[in-house]
C-alpha positions in Angstrom: 122.8 125.1 89.9 120.3 123.0 88.0 121.7 119.6 86.7 119.7 119.9 83.4 120.7 123.4 82.8 124.5 122.5 83.5 124.4 119.5 80.9 123.1 121.9 78.2 125.5 124.9 78.9 128.6 122.8 79.6 128.4 120.1 77.0 132.3 120.1 76.7 133.2 120.2 80.5 133.0 117.8 83.2 134.9 115.0 85.1 135.4 112.1 87.7 138.1 110.2 89.8 140.8 108.6 87.8 138.3 107.7 85.0 140.2 109.4 82.2 142.6 106.4 81.8 139.6 104.1 81.9 138.2 105.8 78.7 141.4 104.9 76.9 140.2 101.5 77.0 137.8 102.4 74.2 140.3 100.9 71.9 141.9 98.6 74.3 139.3 96.3 75.9 141.9 94.0 77.5 143.4 94.5 80.8 147.0 96.0 80.8 149.5 93.3 80.5 151.2 92.5 83.6 154.6 92.9 81.9 153.8 96.5 81.3 152.8 97.1 84.8 156.1 95.5 86.1 158.2 97.5 83.7 156.5 100.6 84.9 157.1 99.7 88.6 160.8 98.9 87.8 161.2 102.3 86.3 159.7 103.9 89.3 161.9 102.0 91.8 165.2 103.3 89.9 164.2 106.8 91.0 163.3 105.9 94.7 165.1 108.6 96.7 163.6 111.5 94.6 160.2 109.9 94.6 160.3 109.6 98.3 161.0 113.0 99.0 158.1 114.2 96.6 155.9 111.8 98.5 156.5 113.3 101.9 155.9 116.8 100.3 152.7 115.7 98.7 151.7 114.1 102.0 151.6 117.5 103.8 150.0 119.1 100.8 147.2 116.4 101.0 146.3 117.0 104.6 146.1 120.8 103.8 143.8 120.1 100.7 141.6 117.9 102.8 140.9 120.9 105.2 140.3 123.1 102.3 137.9 120.3 100.8 135.7 120.2 103.9 135.5 124.0 104.1 134.7 124.0 100.4 131.8 121.5 100.9 130.4 123.5 103.8 130.4 126.6 101.5 128.7 124.7 98.6 126.1 123.1 100.7 125.1 126.5 102.2 124.5 127.8 98.7 123.0 124.6 97.1 119.4 124.1 98.3 116.5 123.1 96.4 118.2 122.5 93.0 117.3 119.4 91.1 119.0 115.9 91.2 120.6 115.3 87.8 119.0 112.7 85.8 120.8 109.5 84.6 122.9 110.0 81.5 121.9 108.4 78.4 124.6 105.9 77.8 123.5 103.8 80.7 124.5 103.0 84.3 127.8 101.2 84.8 127.8 101.2 88.6 124.9 101.1 91.0 125.7 100.0 94.6 124.8 100.9 98.2 127.6 101.3 100.7 127.6 101.2 104.5 128.7 104.9 104.9 126.9 108.2 104.8 126.8 110.3 101.7 129.2 112.9 103.1 131.8 110.3 103.9 131.7 108.6 100.3 131.9 112.0 98.7 135.0 112.8 100.7 136.4 109.3 99.8 135.9 109.7 96.0 136.8 113.2 95.5 139.3 114.3 98.1 141.2 110.9 99.1 144.3 110.9 97.1 145.3 107.4 98.3 141.9 106.0 97.0 142.5 107.7 93.5 146.1 106.4 93.3 144.7 102.9 94.1 142.5 103.1 91.3 145.2 104.4 88.9 147.4 101.5 90.1 144.9 98.8 89.2 144.2 100.4 85.9 147.9 100.8 85.1 147.8 104.6 84.8 150.9 106.6 85.5 151.8 110.3 85.9 148.8 110.9 88.1 148.4 114.6 88.8 145.4 115.8 90.9 144.5 119.6 90.9 142.9 121.4 93.6 139.2 122.2 93.8 138.6 125.7 92.9 135.9 128.1 91.8 135.8 128.2 88.1 136.5 131.9 87.0 135.0 133.4 90.0 131.5 131.6 89.4 129.6 129.3 91.7 130.8 126.2 89.8 133.6 124.3 91.7 136.1 122.3 89.4 139.3 120.5 89.4 141.4 118.9 86.6 142.9 115.2 87.0 145.4 114.2 84.3 147.4 111.0 83.9 149.1 108.7 81.1 147.3 105.5 80.3 149.6 102.4 79.7 150.0 101.4 76.1 148.0 98.6 74.8 148.1 96.3 71.7 146.4 98.8 69.5 147.5 102.3 70.5 150.4 103.9 72.4 150.4 105.4 75.8 147.6 108.1 76.0 147.6 111.4 77.8 144.1 111.7 79.5 142.5 114.9 81.2 139.6 115.0 83.3 137.5 118.1 84.3 135.5 117.3 87.4 132.7 119.7 88.2 130.1 119.7 91.1 126.8 120.4 89.9 124.9 119.5 93.2 126.0 119.3 96.8 123.4 119.9 99.4 124.7 117.6 102.1 122.4 114.7 101.3 123.0 114.5 97.4 126.4 115.0 95.7 126.6 115.0 91.9 129.8 115.4 90.0 130.0 115.6 86.2 133.4 114.4 84.7 134.4 115.2 81.0 137.3 113.0 79.8 139.3 114.0 76.7 141.9 111.8 75.0 143.0 113.9 72.0 145.9 111.5 71.2 143.5 108.6 70.5 142.3 107.8 67.0 139.5 110.5 66.3 140.0 111.7 69.7 139.5 115.3 68.9 135.9 114.6 67.7 134.5 113.5 71.2 134.7 113.6 75.0 133.3 111.1 77.4 131.1 112.2 80.1 130.5 110.4 83.3 128.0 111.5 86.2 128.8 110.3 89.7 125.6 110.7 91.8 125.6 110.0 95.5 122.4 109.8 97.3 121.0 108.7 100.7 120.4 104.9 100.7 117.8 102.9 103.0 118.6 102.8 106.7 120.6 99.8 107.9 119.2 97.3 110.6 121.5 98.9 113.2 119.9 102.2 112.4 123.1 103.8 110.7 122.8 105.6 107.4 123.9 104.3 104.1 124.5 105.8 100.8 124.0 104.9 97.2 126.5 105.6 94.3 125.3 105.7 90.7 127.6 106.1 87.9 126.2 106.7 84.4 127.8 107.9 81.1 127.2 109.2 77.6 129.4 110.3 74.6 129.5 114.0 73.6 130.5 114.3 69.9 132.2 117.6 69.2 132.4 117.0 65.4 130.6 115.0 63.1 132.2 111.6 62.2 131.4 108.5 60.4 133.1 106.5 63.1 130.4 107.4 65.6 129.0 103.9 66.0 132.6 102.3 66.4 133.6 104.8 69.0 130.4 104.3 71.0 130.7 100.6 70.7 134.3 100.6 72.1 133.5 103.3 74.7 130.8 101.2 76.0 132.8 98.1 76.5 135.8 99.9 77.9 133.9 102.0 80.5 132.1 98.9 81.7 135.3 97.0 82.4 136.8 100.1 83.7 134.2 100.6 86.4 134.3 97.0 87.1 137.8 97.5 88.5 136.6 100.9 90.1 134.0 99.1 92.0 136.4 96.4 93.4 138.7 99.1 94.5 136.0 101.0 96.0 134.6 97.9 97.9 138.0 97.7 99.6 137.5 101.3 101.2 133.8 101.2 101.7 131.7 98.2 102.7 129.1 97.4 100.0 125.7 96.3 101.1 123.1 94.1 99.7 119.5 95.2 99.5 118.3 91.8 100.6 120.1 92.3 103.9 118.8 95.7 104.6 115.3 95.6 102.9 113.9 98.0 100.5 112.4 101.4 101.6 108.9 99.9 101.1 109.7 97.0 103.3 111.1 99.2 106.1 108.1 101.5 106.1 105.6 98.7 106.1 107.3 96.5 108.6 106.5 99.0 111.4 102.9 98.9 110.9 101.1 97.0 113.6 97.4 95.9 112.9 95.2 96.8 115.8 93.4 93.5 117.0 90.0 94.1 118.3 88.4 91.5 120.6 84.8 90.7 121.0 84.7 92.0 124.5 86.3 95.4 123.3 83.6 95.6 120.4 80.9 95.0 122.9 82.1 97.7 125.2 82.2 100.1 122.1 78.7 99.1 121.1 76.9 98.9 124.5 78.6 101.4 126.7 76.4 104.3 125.9 73.4 106.2 127.3 70.8 104.3 125.4 71.7 100.9 126.5 72.4 102.0 130.2 69.1 103.8 130.4 67.2 101.0 128.9 68.8 98.5 131.2 67.9 100.7 134.4 64.3 101.3 133.1 63.8 97.6 132.5 65.1 96.8 136.0 62.9 99.4 137.4 59.8 97.9 135.7 60.6 94.3 136.7 60.8 95.5 140.2 57.6 97.4 140.0 55.8 94.2 138.5 57.2 92.1 141.5 56.0 94.5 144.1 52.6 95.6 142.5 49.4 93.8 143.1 47.2 92.5 140.1 44.6 95.3 139.2 41.0 94.6 138.6 39.8 94.2 134.9 38.3 97.6 133.7 37.3 99.4 130.6 38.2 97.5 127.4 40.4 95.0 129.4 40.0 91.3 129.7 41.9 88.7 131.4 45.3 88.6 130.0 45.3 92.0 128.6 46.3 94.9 130.9 46.0 98.3 129.1 47.4 101.7 130.3 44.9 103.4 132.6 46.3 107.0 131.9 48.2 109.1 129.4 51.3 109.1 131.7 51.2 105.2 131.5 50.8 105.3 127.7 53.9 107.5 127.3 55.9 105.3 129.5 55.0 102.3 127.7 55.9 104.0 124.4 59.4 105.1 125.8 60.1 101.5 126.8 59.1 100.1 123.5 61.3 102.6 121.5 64.3 102.1 124.0 63.8 98.3 123.6 63.9 98.5 119.8 67.0 100.6 119.8 68.8 98.1 122.0 67.8 95.2 119.6 69.0 97.0 116.7 72.4 97.5 118.5 72.6 93.8 119.4 71.8 92.9 115.7 74.6 95.3 114.4 76.9 93.8 117.1 76.4 90.2 115.8 77.0 91.4 112.2 80.1 93.4 113.3 81.6 90.2 114.7 81.3 88.7 111.3 82.5 91.6 109.3 85.7 92.1 111.3 87.9 90.7 108.5 89.4 92.6 105.6 91.9 92.0 102.7 94.7 92.9 104.7 97.6 90.4 104.2 96.4 88.9 101.0 99.7 88.6 98.9 99.9 89.8 95.3 100.2 87.0 92.4 102.3 87.2 89.4 105.1 89.5 87.8 104.8 93.0 86.4 103.5 96.1 88.0 102.7 95.5 91.7 100.6 98.0 93.6 100.9 98.1 97.4 98.6 100.3 99.6 99.1 100.7 103.3 96.1 102.3 105.0 97.5 103.9 108.2 94.7 106.1 109.7 91.8 108.5 109.1 90.9 111.9 110.5 87.9 113.7 111.3 85.5 111.3 109.5 81.9 112.3 109.5 79.7 110.9 112.1 76.5 109.7 110.8 75.4 107.5 113.7 73.3 108.8 116.6 76.2 108.0 118.9 78.2 110.8 117.5 80.6 108.2 115.7 80.6 106.2 112.6 81.5 102.6 111.5 84.1 103.4 108.6 85.8 101.0 106.1 87.7 101.8 103.1 87.3 100.4 99.6 90.4 100.6 97.2 89.7 100.0 93.5 92.3 99.9 90.6 92.0 98.4 87.1 88.6 96.8 88.2 90.0 95.0 91.1 88.9 96.0 94.7 90.4 95.6 98.3 88.5 96.4 101.5 89.6 97.2 104.9 88.3 96.0 108.2 85.6 98.0 109.9 86.5 100.3 112.7 83.3 100.5 114.9 82.3 103.8 116.6 85.4 105.8 115.6 85.8 109.2 114.1 89.7 109.0 113.9 90.2 105.3 113.1 93.7 103.4 113.1 94.0 100.7 110.7 97.6 100.0 109.8 96.4 97.5 107.0 98.4 96.6 103.9 96.6 95.7 100.7 98.3 94.2 97.6 96.9 94.2 94.0 97.9 91.3 91.6 100.6 92.2 89.1 99.5 94.2 86.1 101.0 94.2 82.6 100.9 98.0 82.5 101.2 100.6 85.2 97.8 101.5 86.7 96.4 105.0 85.8 94.0 105.7 88.8 93.4 104.3 92.4 89.9 105.1 93.6 89.5 105.5 97.3 86.2 105.6 99.1 85.1 105.5 102.7 81.8 104.0 103.6 79.8 103.8 107.1 78.8 100.3 107.7 75.0 99.8 108.3 74.7 96.1 108.0 75.0 93.6 105.1 71.5 94.4 103.8 71.5 98.1 104.1 73.1 100.5 101.7 76.3 101.9 102.8 76.6 105.6 103.4 79.6 107.2 101.8 81.7 109.4 104.1 84.0 110.6 101.2 86.0 109.6 98.2 89.4 110.4 96.5 91.1 109.7 93.1 94.9 109.2 93.1 96.0 109.8 89.4 99.4 108.2 89.1 100.2 110.4 86.0 100.0 113.5 88.2 102.2 112.2 91.0 105.7 111.0 91.3 105.4 107.6 93.0 107.9 108.6 95.6 105.9 111.4 96.7 103.0 108.8 97.4 105.2 106.8 99.9 103.9 108.8 102.8 100.8 111.1 102.1 97.6 112.5 103.5 94.7 112.4 101.0 91.8 114.7 101.5 88.4 113.3 100.8 85.8 114.7 98.6 82.0 114.9 99.0 79.8 116.9 101.1 80.2 115.0 104.4 83.8 114.8 104.0 84.4 118.3 103.0 82.2 119.6 105.7 84.4 117.8 108.3 87.7 118.1 106.4 88.1 114.3 106.4 91.4 112.8 105.2 93.2 109.5 104.9 96.8 108.7 105.8 98.2 106.3 103.1 101.5 105.0 102.0 101.5 103.8 98.3 104.2 101.8 96.4 104.2 100.9 92.8 107.1 98.4 91.8 108.0 96.8 88.4 109.1 93.4 89.0 110.1 92.6 85.4 112.2 95.7 84.7 112.3 96.6 81.0 110.7 93.2 80.0 107.3 94.5 81.1 107.5 97.2 78.5 108.5 95.0 75.7 105.9 92.3 76.6 103.1 94.9 76.6 104.2 96.2 73.2 104.3 92.5 71.9 100.7 92.1 73.1 99.8 95.3 71.4 101.3 94.2 68.1 99.0 91.1 67.9 96.0 93.5 68.3 97.3 96.1 65.8 98.7 93.7 63.3 101.7 95.7 62.7 105.2 95.9 64.2 105.6 98.5 66.9 109.0 99.7 67.6 110.2 99.9 71.0 111.2 103.6 71.7 114.6 104.4 73.0 114.9 106.0 76.4 115.7 109.4 75.0 112.4 109.2 73.1 110.5 108.3 76.2 112.2 111.0 78.2 111.4 113.6 75.7 107.7 112.2 75.7 107.5 112.5 79.5 108.8 115.9 79.6 106.5 117.2 76.9 103.3 116.1 78.9 104.8 116.1 82.4 104.5 112.5 82.8 106.2 110.2 85.5 109.2 108.2 84.5 107.5 104.8 84.3 105.3 106.0 81.3 106.4 104.8 77.8 105.6 105.9 74.3 103.9 103.3 72.2 103.2 105.2 68.7 102.4 108.7 67.5 100.6 109.9 64.5 100.4 113.1 62.4 96.7 114.4 62.4 94.3 117.4 62.7 92.4 118.2 66.0 89.0 119.6 64.8 87.7 122.5 66.8 86.3 125.8 65.2 89.2 125.6 63.1 91.3 122.3 62.3 94.6 122.3 64.1 97.6 120.3 62.6 99.6 118.5 65.2 100.4 114.9 66.4 98.6 112.3 68.5 100.7 110.5 71.0 99.6 107.0 72.3 101.0 105.4 75.5 100.0 102.7 77.8 97.9 104.9 79.9 97.1 108.2 77.9 96.3 109.6 74.5 97.9 113.0 74.2 97.8 115.7 71.5 100.5 118.3 70.8 100.7 121.1 68.2 103.0 124.0 67.5 101.5 126.2 64.7 102.6 129.6 63.9 104.1 129.8 67.4 101.0 128.9 69.2 101.3 125.7 71.4 98.5 123.5 72.2 98.7 120.3 74.3 96.6 118.1 76.5 96.0 114.4 77.5 93.4 112.3 79.1 93.3 108.7 80.3 92.1 105.7 78.3 89.8 105.0 81.2 88.2 108.3 80.7 87.0 107.4 77.3 83.4 106.1 77.2 83.0 105.6 73.4 84.9 105.9 70.0 83.1 106.3 66.8 84.4 106.5 63.2 82.6 109.0 61.0 82.9 108.7 57.2 84.9 111.2 55.3 83.4 114.5 54.7 84.3 117.9 53.0 85.1 119.5 56.3 87.4 116.6 57.3 89.4 117.2 54.0 88.3 113.6 52.7 89.5 111.7 55.8 87.6 109.7 58.4 86.9 111.4 61.6 87.7 109.7 65.0 85.2 111.0 67.7 86.3 110.2 71.4 83.5 110.8 73.8 84.6 111.0 77.5 82.8 109.9 80.5 80.8 112.3 82.3 83.0 114.6 84.6 86.1 113.3 83.0 88.9 115.2 81.1 88.2 118.9 82.2 91.9 119.4 82.4 91.9 119.0 78.5 88.4 120.6 77.8 90.4 123.3 75.7 90.9 120.6 73.0 87.3 119.4 73.0 85.1 120.0 70.0 81.7 120.0 71.8 80.2 119.1 75.1 76.8 117.3 75.1 73.9 118.0 77.5 75.1 115.5 79.8 78.5 117.2 80.2 80.5 114.7 78.3 83.5 116.2 76.2 83.9 115.1 72.5 87.3 115.1 70.8 87.4 115.0 67.0 90.7 113.8 65.1 91.1 113.4 61.4 93.5 113.7 58.5 95.7 110.8 59.7 98.6 109.9 57.5 98.1 106.3 58.3 94.6 106.0 59.3 94.3 102.2 59.4 97.3 101.8 61.6 96.3 104.7 63.8 92.7 103.5 64.1 93.6 99.8 65.1 96.3 101.2 67.6 93.8 103.5 69.3 91.2 100.8 69.5 93.6 98.1 70.8 94.9 100.5 73.7 91.4 101.5 74.6 90.1 97.8 74.6 93.2 96.9 77.0 92.5 99.8 79.5 88.8 100.8 79.6 86.4 98.0 78.5 84.7 95.2 80.3 84.9 91.7 78.7 81.4 92.2 77.4 82.4 95.6 75.8 85.4 94.0 74.3 83.4 91.2 72.5 81.0 93.9 71.3 83.8 96.0 69.9 85.4 93.1 68.1 82.0 92.4 66.4 81.6 96.0 65.3 85.1 96.2 64.0 84.5 93.0 62.0 81.5 94.7 60.3 83.4 98.0 60.0 86.2 96.5 57.8 83.7 95.8 55.0 82.8 99.6 54.8 86.5 100.8 54.0 86.4 102.7 50.7 88.7 101.4 47.9 90.5 104.7 48.0 91.8 104.3 51.5 92.8 100.6 50.7 94.8 101.9 47.6 96.3 104.6 49.8 97.5 102.1 52.3 99.1 99.7 49.7 100.8 102.6 48.0 102.2 103.8 51.3 103.5 100.3 52.2 105.1 99.7 48.8 106.7 103.1 48.9 108.2 102.6 52.3 109.7 99.3 51.2 111.3 101.0 48.2 112.8 103.8 50.2 114.0 101.3 52.9 115.6 99.1 50.1 117.4 102.2 48.7 118.7 103.3 52.0 120.6 100.2 52.4 123.2 101.2 49.8 125.1 103.8 51.7 124.9 106.8 54.1 126.6 110.0 53.3 128.4 112.1 56.1 125.6 114.6 56.4 123.0 111.8 57.1 125.5 110.6 59.7 125.7 113.9 61.2 122.0 114.3 61.6 121.6 110.8 63.0 123.8 112.2 66.0 120.8 114.4 66.8 118.1 111.9 66.2 116.4 109.4 68.5 116.8 106.0 66.9 114.2 106.7 64.3 111.7 107.9 66.9 109.8 111.1 66.8 111.4 114.5 67.5 108.9 115.7 70.1 108.2 119.3 70.3 109.6 120.7 67.1 110.6 124.3 67.6 111.3 127.1 65.0 112.1 125.6 61.6 115.0 126.9 59.5 113.7 128.7 56.6 115.7 129.5 53.4 114.8 131.5 50.3 113.8 129.4 47.3 112.3 132.1 45.2 112.6 135.8 44.9 111.3 138.0 42.0 109.5 141.1 40.9 106.1 140.5 39.4 104.3 143.0 36.9 101.1 143.2 39.0 100.0 144.9 42.0 99.9 143.4 45.5 96.1 143.7 45.6 95.9 141.4 42.6 98.5 139.0 43.9 96.4 138.4 47.0 93.7 136.9 44.7 95.8 133.8 44.9 94.8 133.7 48.7 91.2 134.9 48.6 89.4 131.7 47.5 88.3 133.4 44.3 88.0 131.8 40.9 91.4 133.1 40.1 92.6 131.1 43.1 91.2 127.9 41.9 92.3 128.2 38.3 95.9 129.1 39.3 96.1 126.0 41.7 94.8 123.7 39.0 97.2 124.9 36.4 99.8 124.1 39.1 98.8 120.5 39.4 96.5 120.7 42.3 93.3 118.6 41.7 89.9 118.8 43.7 91.2 122.0 45.2 88.8 123.2 48.1 89.3 125.5 51.0 87.4 126.8 54.0 86.6 130.6 54.5 89.1 132.9 56.3 88.5 133.3 59.9 89.8 135.7 62.3 92.3 134.0 65.1 93.1 137.5 66.5 93.2 141.1 65.3 94.5 141.4 61.6 95.4 137.7 61.7 93.3 135.1 59.6 93.5 131.4 59.2 92.0 128.9 56.6 92.2 125.3 55.6 93.2 123.7 52.2 92.7 120.3 50.6 93.9 119.1 47.1 95.4 116.1 45.5 98.6 116.2 43.3 98.4 115.6 39.6 100.5 112.6 38.3 102.8 114.9 36.8 103.7 116.6 40.1 103.8 113.2 42.1 103.5 109.7 40.7 101.9 108.6 43.9 99.1 111.3 43.5 99.2 112.1 47.2 96.9 114.4 49.0 97.7 117.6 50.8 96.0 119.2 54.0 97.4 122.6 54.7 96.7 125.5 57.2 97.4 129.1 55.8 97.8 132.1 58.0 97.9 135.8 56.6 98.5 139.1 58.2 99.6 142.5 57.1 103.3 143.6 57.0 104.0 146.2 59.7 104.4 149.6 58.3 104.5 148.5 54.8 101.9 148.0 52.0 102.2 144.2 51.8 101.1 140.8 53.3 102.7 137.8 55.0 101.2 134.4 54.3 102.5 131.4 56.2 101.5 127.8 55.4 102.1 124.4 56.9 101.4 121.3 54.8 101.1 117.8 55.5 101.5 115.1 52.9 99.2 112.0 52.8 99.5 108.9 50.7 103.3 109.5 49.8 106.2 107.5 51.3 107.3 108.8 54.7 104.7 111.5 54.5 104.4 111.4 58.3 108.0 111.9 58.8 107.8 115.7 58.1 105.8 118.8 57.7 106.4 121.5 55.1 106.6 125.1 55.9 106.1 127.9 53.3 106.3 131.6 53.8 105.1 134.2 51.1 106.1 137.8 51.6 104.7 140.2 49.1 104.7 144.2 49.0 104.3 147.0 46.5 107.4 148.5 44.9 107.2 152.3 45.3 109.3 152.8 42.4 107.0 151.3 40.0 103.3 152.2 39.4 102.4 148.5 38.9 104.5 145.8 40.4 105.3 144.0 43.6 108.2 142.1 45.0 107.7 138.4 46.2 109.9 136.3 48.2 109.2 132.7 49.2 110.9 131.1 52.0 110.8 127.2 52.6 111.7 124.9 55.5 111.1 121.3 56.6 110.3 120.2 60.2 111.5 116.6 60.6 109.3 114.8 62.9 111.3 111.5 62.6 114.8 110.8 61.4 115.4 109.1 58.1 118.7 108.6 56.1 117.0 110.1 53.1 116.7 113.5 54.6 119.0 115.2 52.3 117.8 113.5 49.2 114.1 114.2 50.0 114.8 117.9 50.8 116.3 118.4 47.6 113.6 116.8 45.7 111.0 118.9 47.6 112.7 122.1 47.0 113.1 121.6 43.3 109.3 120.6 43.1 108.1 123.6 45.0 110.3 126.0 42.9 108.7 124.6 39.7 105.2 125.0 41.2 105.8 128.6 42.5 107.1 129.6 38.9 104.1 128.1 37.3 101.6 129.5 39.7 103.1 133.2 39.5 103.4 133.0 35.6 99.7 131.9 35.4 98.8 134.7 37.8 100.5 137.3 35.6 98.7 136.1 32.5 95.4 136.3 34.5 96.3 139.9 35.3 97.0 140.8 31.7 94.0 139.2 30.3 91.8 140.7 33.0 93.3 144.2 32.3 
């Protein structure tokens, strides 16, 4: 059973060992008085004989249940293979410790040892402990048990009856996960919530003795069954109570299982790297590799042979063109022999020269320690396999160059090897943000003044790998030589954050200075949704997101997401989803084009990628130039100035050289003078309106707003908005045929007059274009009259029309984005018009208008704003249809 699916489908079930009473400390943050415990013990002693008999009976039952538990675990383990490890719950981690025992033994201790659970109950002052047997739930594969007990009374509340439902959601022999759902109905507001605790047992690092260890992580969250205005108080009390409860739990557990310190056993990275031994190469060994070949041996033998011949031969007489001191070959054979001797001598001299250079080049960046705190990248180069041979000897002299964030590290040269063994470790200095790409290239050494020959290259994209998968990996090399020989490298890559959550906050603070606007730190829930939306690793964090249009053949309305390493776009329009992302480093240039009619009066941001980059996202590109560079067009930003500054700041931080950054700053200073008065006015109105709304929101919160806040993500974006709930806001019969009603959506003169009478100024539209058979789309742009909105905001809209199946009518769907109005980027408006002929009337059609709001961000003003928008829409619809009927009558 998959952990995520279980959380979704079983929101009200789940448990853990003797935790229930701990949750009662929500309202009693102090440890139970010793007097209360003493009183309980005295009461227990008064019934000693009966209790003793019960204890002896329970003892035999425990032995039986222990056997059953072991058989049950074997049965679960055989069925549970390949399911995912459940993620940490959103409330946070309250216990994270490594113990000197195996995962199987720790699992048995926590969930089958009654003595351990009684010890925890005694420390926490809980009584009437009853532990049910593990059994399959209603014949399903889910294994559950129920634990109940009574929590001692506190200064605030009386004794509470607590019930835990404990459920195994994963047990494969290496990982055990139990979800505990704790209910305390007698507590204040106790029927409105349950506390959920996840116990996750995984394999820990190997101990120095070679024995296995296990890691226990306990996390929690609140599951509200009903809406309540006491949510914040309940969560605050639960957080403190659970924290204190598991401090006691950890102390009891440390008496049954020995806790280990990571400093004593070392991290997985340290253990894996400690085994690497660098191969030392002496000068004599290097000389043997260079000179122990046929060329050198044959040259030496031939040279010795010639010297012996010179010693034995008598001087010849001068003849031909010879003179004293110059002895020329006397035959073709002698000429050939001389040529061979010269060529052989030349090759030996070259080998000697390379040998002398090789002695100098034996060093590498191995062993250089990283400096600073932040994201530390460590790369272990283990070995190479099947590297291309480019030397006449049938081997090569390979070395590897690693490049990350503009910094390089080089390995030593392995001479005359096709399967070299390095065992070298390279560390990159700490970075403020996690790296995006590690470039790896293997070269053949030809001397310090010769151009090195590439034997193959590879690119490791950290956004496409889980960092744990890189801890031991073979990377295939790309390139003609590498692919012909199937060359590959064996690497071990580790990426560690030494500053914890501070590294995220520090990066956002730096970006705030660049942008000139406060950037809110997104919650773990928002970041998790962002990572899931684009399939990103857990270290990626969202910085900001903006509503905008992606310009392709037809503008596509969606949201642009900006993080430290990527820029991504997501749209869900009329059920068609579009999403893609590319790296900041992939961007070669960013241009701003002044507003045009096709961009709905908004500046256009054009991003040009480097050649050969971004092909995974090419379906979102507007064009591709002759050099193969993709171009992406974004426009209609609700807050263009903020979006532009944020995009430029993130791009400068990741992709530009210092010289390029200076040039961008100069161009940005000149560009600020080109901003139109309309944009400046829009920014001022938006800021003033946001302050007004925020000031009003401080006066109170109604219960419905509080209910919706339970579903929100701390004012963050609701990523991946699904279907919008639509409700009927207008329904009537009009005295005109359907064909004339559709004039309102044909772009005719009637269309323009009706919209202007309804308060839509500067009305413009694109022609209808076919998206698929019988489905058409167009874009609209207009401004509100001051009678409609005192902010005189702008509207960009996408309309889609299609015929009703089996009926004489049309369905028109519309998605609108408001610009220049307060909180305009918090929502999009969805309108659906359904019109069809009435068979009972010769001239007439029925019209129904449905309306819904897709909230992209949470605000306490949702109820008030929804009511205002619906009333405004109803009035506009009535005016539009009234004018349309008059047009029909006058035309007839």
